[in-house]
Phi, psi and omega in degrees: 000028176303136178097342176293135182294155176249126179246131174265118182269056182202144176263004185290119176295334179292318179295318178299316180295322179292323174295315177304321182301327181256016175077021178254114182245111179297145175287329178214155172239117181230100180299137178263116180269099180236161177287120183259014180293127178297146175281156180302126178078003182289136179278158177304319180298312181294323178297313180301317181291316180298317181292320178299315179295318180298320179294314180297316182294321183298313181288325181294337178304321182260349184231058188291345180266010182243163164276131179237122183254121177242147179209152173209145182241133182230134175261129181238137175241097192068229176269358182281133178264121178275142183283168167281124185286115178253352177217163185300319183294321177297318178298315178302314181299317178297312182295321178296321179293320183279341185306129173074010183225189177250146174218174182238143176244125181246131171237127171266143174226131183228144180231116171271129185256160179299340179267014172087007178274155172235111180255144183211152176220157175234142178235138181235131178231135178262131182237129178247130183247151172287165177291130181257117175278175183301323181296318180294319179296314181294325176299318181289321177301318181297334182290333182078357182297335184290339190299124178078006183262136176299130180079359176081018178210158174240114185292338184275006181238219182302333184292342182305332182290350179261358184268117179282314182204158175228129173246107183124205188276122174294313178302330176302317181290329177291327176145357178204119177285101189293325179298309180296322180296312180298318180297322176298311181298313182295316181294332180274355177089014177288133175221146174295134180294000000 
């Protein structure tokens, strides 16, 4: 399927940058606007995979001759799904919950192929944080980096100084598991023209 275009079904500049890092340049970027509300009893892992598949499928409906790559990242604290922080209080609540403990970051990545297949992978990374006092939380809130980020933080910025350890993929926590993504593309026969 060499020559079939690749569409990234995401508006995330981080996902685009991570693809660029491994030499994958989408022909188009078409954000998939889907309902991201978790289903009752849905685990963080299942939500990440469902949303990635939903994004790829939505764009593939109109672009069936292309490879369509969808991805979504979810922060989980136990079975609890942390929201994307859209306001300061939500970010504060997320950071207070994650402070001093370990949590997991799940990214689903899905590829709709020109021959009608939907391939998907899930990546899980464990992140351990130092205890965050009020001053540390307020300093981070003032930075604005938390806005729109799952779990209220961006590991690739100022927040990195609070991370004790990561077990698993760092790019996964940023927003796209590049190893799994490359393997999906390569296994499906996508090649740069």
